C-alpha positions as CSV (number, residue, x, y, z in Angstrom):
1,M,0.0,0.4,0.0
2,K,1.3,3.4,-1.2
3,T,1.3,5.4,2.3
4,I,1.8,8.8,3.4
5,L,2.8,10.1,6.7
6,I,1.9,13.6,8.3
7,D,3.3,14.8,11.5
8,D,4.4,18.5,12.3
9,N,6.8,16.9,14.4
10,H,9.8,15.4,13.1
11,T,10.8,13.1,15.4
12,D,7.6,11.6,15.8
13,L,7.4,11.4,11.8
14,S,11.1,9.6,11.7
15,H,9.5,7.2,14.4
16,L,6.5,6.2,12.5
17,G,8.4,5.9,9.1
18,E,10.4,3.4,11.5
19,L,7.5,1.6,12.6
20,C,5.8,1.5,8.6
21,S,9.3,0.0,7.6
22,K,8.5,-3.1,9.7
23,I,5.2,-3.8,8.1
24,S,5.7,-5.4,4.7
25,I,2.5,-4.4,2.9
26,L,3.6,-0.6,3.4
27,T,5.4,1.1,1.3
28,V,5.9,4.8,2.6
29,V,6.6,6.8,-0.5
30,N,6.6,10.5,0.9
31,T,6.4,12.0,4.4
32,F,5.0,15.8,5.0
33,S,5.3,17.8,8.1
34,S,2.4,20.0,7.3
35,A,-1.0,19.4,5.3
36,I,-0.1,22.2,2.7
37,D,2.6,20.1,1.4
38,A,0.9,16.9,1.3
39,F,-2.0,18.5,-0.2
40,T,0.2,19.8,-2.9
41,W,2.3,16.6,-3.7
42,L,-1.3,14.6,-3.6
43,A,-2.4,17.1,-6.6
44,N,0.0,14.9,-8.7
45,N,0.3,11.7,-7.2
46,S,-2.1,9.0,-5.9
47,I,-1.6,6.8,-2.6
48,D,-3.5,4.1,-0.7
49,L,-3.2,5.4,3.1
50,I,-2.7,8.7,4.9
51,I,-1.3,8.3,8.1
52,S,-1.6,11.7,10.2
53,D,-1.4,13.3,13.3
54,V,-4.4,14.6,14.4
55,E,-3.2,18.1,15.7
56,I,-1.3,20.1,13.1
57,P,-0.6,23.4,12.1
58,N,-3.2,25.3,10.2
59,I,-5.8,22.1,9.9
60,N,-6.4,19.6,12.0
61,G,-5.8,15.8,11.1
62,I,-9.9,14.8,10.7
63,E,-10.2,18.4,8.5
64,M,-7.8,17.2,6.8
65,I,-8.9,13.6,5.9
66,Q,-12.1,15.1,5.5
67,H,-11.0,17.5,2.7
68,F,-8.8,14.7,0.6
69,C,-12.1,12.7,0.7
70,I,-14.1,15.7,-0.8
71,G,-11.3,16.2,-3.3
72,S,-11.4,12.6,-4.4
73,S,-15.0,12.1,-5.1
């Protein structure tokens, strides 16, 4: 599963990446420290899974996922 990770805390993002690397079905294709960067990247790329922190600057994780769902329909 092509996966992206989103977390504004770089240490947590690194740990999450390490955990995901141990799950054989996941392939982390990119990581982001902001939802805006993820939105921009996703405009030209497709993925299967988003793993995100809930509390990120400018938009919370739930609002971000709702935006992705609306944008993909």
